[in-house]
N, C-alpha and C positions, 0 to 999 in steps of 0.2 A: 803521709796519707795521700798526698796530693800526688807523689811520686808513683804509688802502687795503683792509683786509678788511670794514671796516664800509660801506666806498663799494661794493664787490663785492656784498656781502649786500642792500644797499639797491637795487642796480641789478637783481638777480635779483628781487626783490620787485616793483619796478616793473614789469619786463619780464613777470613771472608774472602779475600783476594785468591787464596791457595784454592778453595771451594769453587769459587765462580771459573778461575782459569780450568781447573779440573772438569768441570761439568760444561763449559760453554767454548773454552779455547783449545782448539787442536794443537798440539805440541808433542816432542820426544816422551815426555812424562806418562801421557795418555794414549801413544802410539797414534798420535794424530785424530782419535776416537773420542770425542767429547762424549763425558759421561750422561749427559742429558739425552744422547742420541743412542745409548747402548742397547742392543739387541733387545734385551730383557724390558726395558722400560718401554721400547716403541711396540713390543707386544702388549705391554700393559695400557698403552694408549688406546691401542686398537680395541681390547677387550672393553674398555671402560667407553668407547664411543659406541660401540654396538650396545653395550649394557643400558646406556642411557636412553638409545633411542627405542629399546625394547619395552622399557619401563615408560615413555612418552606415548608409545603406541597402544600399549595395555591400558593405560589410563584414560586414554581418548575413547576407545572401544568399549570399555567398561562403563564411561559415561554415557556416550551416544553411539550405539551400535550402527545406526544408520542415518543419512541424512533425512530419510522419511519420518524415523522417530523423533529426531531433533526438531524438525519442523513441526510436528505435532504438539511435542512437550513445550516447545518455546512459544507456539501461538497461544495454548492454554494458559500458560504462565503470564502472558502478556495482558491478557484479560484479566487475570487474578491481579496482578499488581495494577493495573489501571482502576480497577476498583477498589483496590487498597488506597490509592491517591486521592479518589474521589470521595471514598468514606471518610479520610483524613481532613479534606476539605468540607465536610459537611454536607455532600451530595448525595443523591441516590446513587445506587449502583445500575450498572447497565446490564441488559440481559443479551445473551448471546444469540444473535441471530443468523439462522442459516442461509438467507438469503444475502445477507451482507457479507458472510464468511465465503459464499460461492462469488460474488462481486469481487471479492478482495483476490481470491484464488486466481480468477480469470485475468486481472489487471497484473497481478504479479507475473504468471506465466507470460502474459504480452509484452512485461518489460525485458523479461530474460529473454523471450525469442527475437524481439527487435532491438535489443541493447540500448535501452533509453532507461533514465532515470529521473521522471519528472511526473506533475501531476496531468502534464498534456501531453498525449501519444503524438507519434509521427504523423498520424492521419487526421490530427486535431480532436481526437476523442479525449473527452474529461472525465473526472472521477463520477459525475453523475451519470454519465453514459452507462457506465458498468453496473452503476447501482441499479438504475432503472430497467436495464435488460436482466438484470436478475429477479425482476418482479417486485422489487421493494418500493413500494408508493412513498417516497420520502417529502416531509415536508422541511426537514433540515437535515442536512448532511454534511460530513467532515472527513478528510483525508489525512493520515500521516504516513510516511515512508521511511524505510529505513534499510541500509545495506551493509555488508561485512562485520556483521555482529556475531559474537560468539556465545552470547547468552541473553536471557529476556530481561535479567537485572541490568546488565550494562545497557541493553536497548532504553529501557523504561528511565534510566536515569539521564541518558543523551537527551530523550524527548522531554524530560520535565527541567532539563537545564535550558531548553530553548522555549523563550516566551510564547511564539506563536504555537509550537506543538502543545505545550502547557497549557495554552488557551483552548484548544480541542479538547484535551484530556477532561479538562475541568468545565466544561461547557454544560451548564445546566438544561439546556434545551435538547440534549441527545438522550434517548432512552434504550438504544440498541447499540450493539458494537459487533464486529465480524473481523476476524484477524487471519491472514494467511501469510505462512511462510515457505518460501522455495528455495531450492538449492540448484545451481546449473552455472552452466559457463556464460560469464557475462564480460562481452568485450574481450575476450581470450583470457579471461582470468576467472578461477573457481570462487563463487561468492554465495552468500545469502541474501534473500530480497525479503522484505516485510512489507505488506499493506494492511493497513490499520484503517478502516472503515468505521464511521459514527452515522447514527441517524435517529429520525423519529418520524413515524409513518403519518400519513395523512388521514385524519379521521373518516371512519367510511360509516357514517350512520344513514339509516335508512332515508330513501328521498322522498318528501312528502308528495302527495298526489298533486299532480299540475294538468290543467285541462290541455289535451292533446291538441296540437295545432291542426288546421283544416287542411293543409296542403295533403298530409298522410291519408290514406283512406282507409278505414277500419273495416276489416272483412267482418260480414254480419256471422254471429254465432248461430251453428246449427243447432236445431232445436234437438234436445235431450231424446234419446231412446226411451219408450215407455218402459216401466220396470217389469220385470220378469216375475210371474206370480210364482213359478215353480222354482226359484232360487232360494235355496237354503241357508246360504251365509253371503257376507258382502265380498264384492271383489277385492283381491290383495292392493292396497295403495301402492302407485307408483314411486319409485324413489324420486326425492325431489333434485329439480336440475339445477346445476350450479352454473353461475356466470362468472367467469374467470378470463382476463386477459394477460397475456404477455408481451411487454414493449420490443419492438423488433427495432425500429429506426425513427428518424425524423428529418424534416428537410433542411434544418440547420440546428447547432446549438445555440446561436443567437442570431439577430438580426438588429439593422440599424435602417432608421426610415426617417426622413423628412416630415415635417408636420404636414396633416392633409394627404400624405401618400398612400395608397393602399399596396397590398401584395399578398400573394397566396402562401400559406404554410400548411404541411402536412404532417402526420404522424401515422404510422403503421403498427397495427396490433394485430397478434395471433389469438384465436379464439382457444385457449386451453381449458375451457370448461366442458360441462356436458350438454348444455343448454344450446339449441342453434339460434343466433342472433337473427332478428327480422328487423324489418324498418316500418312495421304495421302492427297491429295488435295492443294489447293491454301492456306489453312490456317491449315495446320497441326500443331500439338501441338509438341513442342520440350522445351528443357532445356536449357538456355543459362547463360553463366556468366554473371555478372552485376558489377556495381561499379568500373569502367564505363562498360557499354556494348561493345561488341565487341572485347575485349583485347584477349590476348592470355593467358591463365591460366599457372602457372607455376607447375600445378598439373595435366596438360594432360597426357593422355596416348594413346596407339595405338588403344584401343577400341573406343576412343571419335569420334564423327562424323567430329568436325573440333575444333581446338584449343581453340575457345570459345564456343563450343556446345559439353556438353557430350553426349547428346542423344536425339532421336526422340522417342517419346511414344511408347510404345511396343504393348500396346492393339490396335486392330483395331479402336474400339471405345469407350468412355466414355461416357455414357447419363447423363443428369442432375440428380443430388442427387446421383451419384454413385461415388466412390472413386478408385483412381488409385496410387499405387505406382510407384515412378520414381527411380530406382537404378540404378548407375554406378560406377564406378573404378575411384580412385585417386591415383596419385603416387608423393611421397614426393620428392622435389627437393633437389639437393645436398646442398645447403646453408641451414644450420641452422637457426631458428628464429621463430617468432610467427607470423602466418598468419590468415587472416579472409576472407575466400572466400564466397562470396554472390551468390546464384543460383535464377533464376526466370523463370518460366512458359511464355512461348510465342505463340501465333496465329501468325504463319508466315504471312509475308506481311501485318499483320494487326496491332497489338498491343501487349504489356506487357498485361499479364493477372492479372487483379486486385485480389489482395490477394495471388498470387502464388509467393511468395519469402519465401526463408529460407536461413539462413546462418550457415556456419560451422566453428568455429574456430580450425585451426590445429596448432598445435606446432610441428615444426620439429626439431629433436635432431641429435645430431652426431652419426653414427655408433660406437658402443662398441669399434672398434678396432683402432678408429682416436681420435686425441686429440680434445677435444671440444674446439669451437671458444669462446672467451669471450663475453659473454652476461650479459644484464643488469639484475637486479633482476626480477623475473617472477612477471608479473601481469596478472590480468584477460584479456580476449580476447577484442580488441577494433577495431570496423570498421572504417577504414580510405578511405574516397574517394580518388581514385588516378586519375592522368592525363590519357589521351589516351596513351601516349609515355611511360607510367611506365610498366613494365612487370607483375607486382604482385602487390596485395593489401596487404602490409607488417604492421604489428602492430607497431604504434608509441606510446611511454609511454605519450606523451602529448596531445595525442588527446581524447576526450571525449569517455568514453565505452560505450559499449551496455547497459551495467546497472551500475550505479553510485550510491554511493560513491564506488570505486573500490580500489583496493590493501589494503584495510582495513580489519581487523579481526573483528569479532563479538565484541570481548571486547572493541575494540578500536571505532567503530563506533556508539554503543550503548550508550545513552545519558539519563541521568533522570534528568528533571527539575520540578521544583514545579509549579504546577497549580496556576495562577495569575488571573484568571476570576472573575468578581464580584459575578457569581453564585456559585463558589468555596468558595470564602470567606463568604457569606451567609451560606453554609453548615458547613464549618469549623467552625465558631462563634457558631453557635447553638449547635455543637456537645461538645465543650468546654465548654458550659453552663451547657448542661446536666452531663457531668464528673464533673464538678467543684461543682454542686450541690449534686450529689451522693458522693463526697467526703467529702463534709461538713456535710452532715448529717451523714455519717458515724462515723466522729470525733466526732459530738455531741453526738452520741449514746454510743459511747465507752467511753466518759466522764461519761455519766449519770449511764451507768452500773457499772464501775470499781471504782469510786470515792468511794462510798459506797455501796459496793458489797452485804452487808447483808440487805439492804434496797433499795427495787426494787418498781418502778412504772411501773406494767405489762402493762396496757394500753396505757401508752407512748411508751413503747418499742415495742408493737405491732403496732400501728400507724405509728413510724418511720420506721419500717420494711417495712410497706405496701407503704410507699411513697418512699423508697430507691427503692423497687421493682419495682414500676410504671416508675420511671425514668430510670432505667436500660432496662427497656422492650421498652420504648419509643425511648431511644437511639439506640438499637439494632434493632429495626424495620425499615424498608425502604420502605416506600410507593412510592417513585419515583426512576425511575433507574438511576439517577444523583447521589443520595444518595450513591450509592453502589461503585462509581468509587474511585479510591486512590487519593491521594492529588498529586501524581507525575506523570508528562508525560513521558513515555518512547518513545523515538524516534531511529530510525535505518534506 
């Protein structure tokens, strides 16, 4: 029995050696043309390479015919998956907000155009810059970034596996969401970029009537005309005028002042409503502190109209589509610390002006000749709503920031996660196939050339080189945009 088994093993070994020699080693028995490089097999390799590429391309185009459709579908799916995660955590779902989506689209395109992947732009612009410019008057806001992803699901898996990004997604203070996905050339390589903005708006309850300061002069009202006795019907009512503003820019994203030092700050707003803004009359335009409204600001100066009101609009009137700069002085209080002062445009005796809010994070430091008070490690500015009895809006480290994740450097916040989508797996497997085939053919060709270097079958060498070149070209050619994406998602 053992002898028979030994003979079978020996027979298998001999036949295996014969097959290997016949298919891989050039010799007289195969006319120095290894079977693995036979013309028929080389043609078969070429057909298989082309067929696999056609299958991959067809699969990708059936899934996502264009980058625009991929971007639209993926953005919607990310919002849906975000709300699934929030629902599983017992939180309220987020409402899709057009202004946040617009801000996200502009930020994403700016990153693509300028070649950066960061919460801060090359010009120092911060996420809240984009949010405010879109007219979203936020109380809380956050941002997640991602690039080089091939599906919404893989993107959400990466975000949820990161503690800081997960915190944004599951933040109970957010009420709205806006997501944008863009495709383009990023630092010499095709990629997908996603910006995910979260937010909750400042409440814009009607302002209570406040006595008008003595400095603006109220124009006396004209006496009404006597009623027309022959009038048969009342005149048609005029359409209600709207007070709406659009944030343009401000003097700085944040400032640092020593205790007792004063400086000037400003913000520009465009009148995008139908009402003409005036600095006199029943509904004169002013700037009030907010969060909450009516409090006395710790940054008030003698130039302020009231402790809660830095100024009344200087221009006599600002017509629709015109822009006005609101500039005033702030003076740092004696207590060092981090503050976040919010200001809003108000139409007196009527309402807060929608979109007319800007925030100025202010760091107050001790004078150089005094001993600094003990402080916690510095963090980025955070807006904390205070109660009416609080004298100021002071930063607290345990409150969500205006932009999150906070107090994390780029290297700490940036995370790389492997794509796990079915689309990415199909792309990866086909690319591995092409590379494996090229490696196999190169090895077979080297054996054919160098085993008996003085005896060469030139047609076999040329045919094999052509198939290798075909496989390399097919591997390197990207017919669909998803083929150009990397295998790893980057989130920040």
